[in-house]
N, C-alpha and C positions, 0 to 999 in steps of 0.2 A: 747432876754430879759429873765432874770432869773425868776424863779417861784415866788420869793418874789416881784419882780417888777410888774409882771403880776397881782398878787393878789392885790397889791396897786392900779394898774390902774383900776381893776374891782370895787374896793371900791369907787373910785372917779367918775366913769362914771355916776351913777344915779344923783349925785349932779350937774355935768356938764350939763347933759341934762335938768334937772329941771330949772337951771338958764339961759338956752338958750345959753350957751357957745358952746355946741356941739350938732348938730342935732341928733335925735334918730337914723336915718339911719346910720350915721357915727359910732355911738356907737355900733350898731349891727355888722357893718363890722369889727370893732376892735376886738370884741369878737369872730367872726368867724375866723379872721386871727390868733389870738394867741391861741384860744381854751381854754380848761380847764387847770388850773395850774397843772403841773406835767404830766407825760406820761400816756396815756390811760391804758396801762397795769398795771402801779402802782396803778392807781385809782381803777381799777377793782379788783386788788388783795386786796387792803385795805378794800373795801366794802364787798368782799367775806369773809374776816376775821370777819368783824362786823356781817354779817348775820349768820355766823356759831356760833359766840359767843352768839347771841340772841337765836338761835335754841338750842344750847347746854344748856343754862340756862333754857329754857322752858322744854326741855326733862328732865333735872335734877329735876325741880319742879314737873313735872308729875310723874317721877319715885318715888320721895319721897311720893307723895300722894298715889300711888299704894302700896308702902311698908307699909304706915301707915294703909291702909285699911285692911291689912292682920292681922287677929286675934285682930282687934281693940276693939271689945266688951269684950275681956277677960282681957284687961288692966285696972288698977285702974285709978280713975279720976286724981290724981296727976301726974301719969305717962303720961296719955293722954295729960294733959295740958303742961307738959314739952316737949313732942314730938311735940305738935302743935306749940309751940313757937320756937323750935330749928332751923328750916329753916330760920325764920325771924331773929333770933339772929345771925346766921352764915352770912346771907347776910348783916346785919348791921355792923358786924365786917369787912367784905370785903370792904364795902363802907367807913368805917372810915379809913381803911388802904389806900385806894385810895386817900382820901383827905389828909391824913398825909404825904404820899410820893409824893403828887403832880403829880401823873400820869395823863396825858392828852390823853391817848390812847382811841379812840372812841370805840374800841372793848371791852376793859375792862369796861368802864363806861356803855355802853349799856347792856352788859351781866350781870353785877352786878345789874344795875337798874332794868332789867327785872326780875332777880331772886328775888330781894327784893320786887318788886311789887306783884309777885305771892305769896311770903311768907306772905305778909300782908293779902291777901285774904284767904289763907289757915288758918292762925292763927285765924282770925275773925270767920270763919265758923266752925272750929273744936272746938274752945273754947265755942262757943254758943251751939253747939250740945252736948258737953260733960256735961255742967252744965245746959242744958235745959233752956237757957236764952230766947228762943223764938225770936220774932222780925219778921219784914216783909222784903220782898225782896228789896223794895225800900230803906229801912233803911240800909240794908247791902251794896247796891251799892253806896249809898251816903257816908257812912263811909269809904268804901274801896277807893273810888275815892279821897276823901279829904286827906287820909293818903298817897296815891300814889303821889300826886302832889309835896309835898316837896322833894321827891326822884328825880324828874326831875330837880328841881332847885339846889339841893345840888350836885348831880353828873353830871349835865349837860347832862342828858340822854334824848333822844327824845321819846323813846318808852313808858316810864311811863307817859309822857305828853300826848301822843296819847291815851293811855288807860284811862287817866283822861277825855279827851274829849268824848270818847265813853261811859265812865261810867256815866257822868252826863247826857248824852243824853238818855241812857237807863233808868236812874233814872226818868227823866222827863216823859218818856212814861209809867212808872210803877206806878206813884203816882195815887192812886185811891181815896184818901180822900182830901177834901179841894182843890178845883181847883186853888185857888189863890196861893197855895204853889208851883205850877209849875213855877210861875214867878221868883222863886229863880234861875232858869236856867241862867238868864242873869247875876246876880252878880257872880255866879259860873263860868260862861264863862269868866267874866272879870279877874278872878284870873289866868287864863291861858294865857291871852294876853301878859303880860310882858315877858313870856318865849319866845314867838315868836320874840319880839324886841331884847331880850338878845342874842339869837342865831343868829340873823340877823346882828348884829353889824359888825362883821368881813367880812362876805360875805353872802348877802341875797340870792345868787344863789346857795349856797352850798346845797347838798341833804338834810341835817338835817332840816333847816328851811323850805325848800320847801316841804318836806314830811309832816311836822307838819302843814303847811298851807293847804295842800290838805285835810287832815283829818278835819282841822278846818272849811274849806269852806263847806265840805259835811255835817258835823254834825250840823253846825249852821243852815243850811237850814231845817234839820229835827227837831232839837230842838226848833227853833223859831216857826215853824208851830204847833207843839204839845203844846207848852207853851201858845200861844195866843189863840189857838182854844178853849181851855177849860176855858178861863178867864171869858167870858160872855156868854157861851153857844156856839151856832153855829157861826163860824166866817164868816160873810157875805162878808166882804171886803177883801177876800183872794186874788183877782186879784191885788189889790193895794199893799197888804202886800208883796207878792212874787215878783211882778214886782220891787218894791222898793228894796227888799233884793238882787235880782239878779243884778239889775243895780248898786247897791252900791258895791257889790263884784267885779264886772267887773271894775268899775271906780277906786276903791281903788287899785286893782291889777295892772291896767294900769299905775298908778303912782309909785307903789312900785316895781313892777317887769317889768317895761316898756322896759328895754333893754336886756331882757333875750335872750340867744342865741338859746335855744331849747324850744319846746312846753311844755315839762314836767316841765320847770322852770317857768311857768305861771299858778300857781294853781288857784288863785282867778279869773283871766281873763277867764280861760277855764270853770270853774264851773259857773261863772256868765253868760258868753255868751251862753253856752248850756242851762242853765236854762231859760234865757230870750227868746231865740228862741223857746224852747219847750213850754213855757207859751204863747208866741204869737201865736203859732199854735193852742193851745187849745182855746184861746180867739178869734181866727178867725172863730169859730163856734158860731152861735147865741145861742145854748143851753148852752154854757159855761157861758154866762152872766145871764141866767135865774136863776141860783143857787146862785147868788151873791146879791140878793135883800133882804132887811129887810121886815119882815111882820109887818107893822106899827101897826096893831091891837094887836100884841103880845109883841113887844119889848118895854122896858121901856127906858125913856130918859137917865137915868144915865148909862145904859148899852150901849146905842148908843154913848154917849160922851166918855165913857171909851174905847170902841173899836176903835173909831176914833183917840183918843189920842195915843193909843198903836201902831196902824197901821201906823199912819202918820210919825213916826220917820224915818223909812227907806226911803220912797219916797221923803221926804223933803230933807234929806241928799243927796240922789242920784241926785235929780234935781239940788241942789246947785253945786255939782261937775260937772254935765252935762253942766250947764251954763258956768262954768270955761273952759270946753273942747271947747265950741264954741269960746271963746275969744282966745284960744291957737290954733285954727284951727286944732285940732286933730280929723280928720273926722272919723276915725275908732271908736273912743270913742263916738263921736256924734251919730253915727248910732245905736250902741248897747245901749247907754245910754238913748235913746229916749223912751224906753219901760215904765219906771215909769210914765212919763208925759202922755203918751197915755193911760195907764191903769187908771189914775185918770179921764181923760176925758170920757173913755168908761164906767167906773163905775158910774160916775155922770149921764150919759145918761141912764144906766140900771135902776137906781133908779127912773127914770121917765118913766119906761116901754118902753124904746127905745133901746132894746138890739141890734138891727141890726146896730145901729150907731157904737158901739164898734166892732162888727164883721167886718163891712166894713172897719173901720179904721185900724184894724190889718191886714186885707188882703192887703190893700194898703201899709202898712208899710213893710210887709214881701216881697212884690214884689220889693219895693224900696231898701230894704236891700240886697236882692239877686242880683239885677242889679248893685247896687253900689259896692258890694264886687267883683262881676264878672269883672266890669270895672277896678277897682283898681288892681286886679290880672292880667288882660291882659296888663294893662299899665306897671306894674312892672315886668311882665313875671314871676309871682310866681304861680307855679302849685297848691300848697296847697290852696292859696287864691281863685284861680279860681274854684277849686273843692268845696270849702266852699260856694261860691256864687251860683254855680249851684245846690248844695245840698239843699239850702234854697228854690230856685225857684222850684226844683222838688218836695220838700215837700209840698209847697203851692199848686202846680198843682194837686198832688195826693190827698191832702185833699179835694180840691174842686170837684174832680171827684167822690170821695167816698161820697161826700155830695150832689151830684146831682142825677138826674134821667137819665143820659146818659147811652146808651147801652154798652154792653161789647166790641163791635167792636170799637167804638169810643175810649173807654178807652184803649184798647189794642194798637191802633195806637198811641195814645198819649204817652204811656209808651215807645214804640219803638222809637218815635221821641226824647224823653228825653234821652234815652240811647245813641242814635246816637250822640246827641249833646255833651254828656259827652265824648265819645270816640274821636270825631272829635276835640274838643277843647284841650284835652290832647295831641293828636297827633301833633297838630300845635305847642303847647308850647314845646313839646319835641324836635321838629325840630328846633325851635328857639334856645333852649339851646344848641343843637348840633352845630348849625351854629355859636353861640357865642363862643364856644370853639375853 
């Protein structure tokens, strides 16, 4: 099959799976059979060119900054201003040339986009320093980020979009005045979401949208926590917030990148699953719930209502998708997607001074998750799935040993048993795979 036909097939697979025309397993087998469009060597060569173009643009920008720093104080203000704007003007001319000639080379667009983004930051900082305009760091980051985002849309360059996501996250953390201003993080985040949809139209499994989604998933977890934590003071309902956020990321990713061939092509699923399991381990300790209660003698009613309204968005959306996973019998989604519902139950119990209910609930959940993942891996003879299930079980057991008064001998024996279990299971699966060949 030609590269063009393989590309068309990959674009059709998600729709066929979502409509029930093709099972997800069959779609994964098709992707494994045909592989990535084009030869592996050609793909590696193309991305090496892209990376070198980005690195070259960054080095040029850094070299220009160093050259400008030499004898900078001896130059007049108009000369400084002209030099400050010159890199940005040059990058803008290159960008206009790309658009005029219709060049679609990823290396050109990423390199010029990176150069232009650096030029924006250099121009803003040097002009402000030259004319003593003052200003705060958060204002600089917000201005730089907002000016960099159009570069991503105009040139179709991913790195300026990534820098925008990082920039608004840094801005959210650097705002020191007016806590409500941090909530602007969410509309700012919304400005970048169309770029993900735009770059995913042709092939959502292409490295460009996948890389953007990786940064999006990581920064949204950081930015959301910072923005909401300062809205009404201390965020007491943090277990519900992060459980809903991690569950939502995982479930959305399972629907959008559900037939990915490689693990790196599942950005939202991986971030959501790791976050959900990590949060579940934290909440399996009773002490984790003791810091999630409101002090009723201190908190005001309007603050409680505002916090619940802001926090509830993520778990409500995640639970809605989770119910849909039950109806589709997507058991892997059901297992990870259960974290938001369990967090709501545990937090409600913690508010009634029953922290151990949440701890016991998450201990049972982690045990069921580990056993379920292990059974699925053994049934399908997938070594990675088996190791994931055993890793969850081992993490639960280790947490409980560190949380108890058992002696070192008992703990040491338990560690040895867990390690032997890992090695024996992997050995059996490797023999199964060898026999299957």
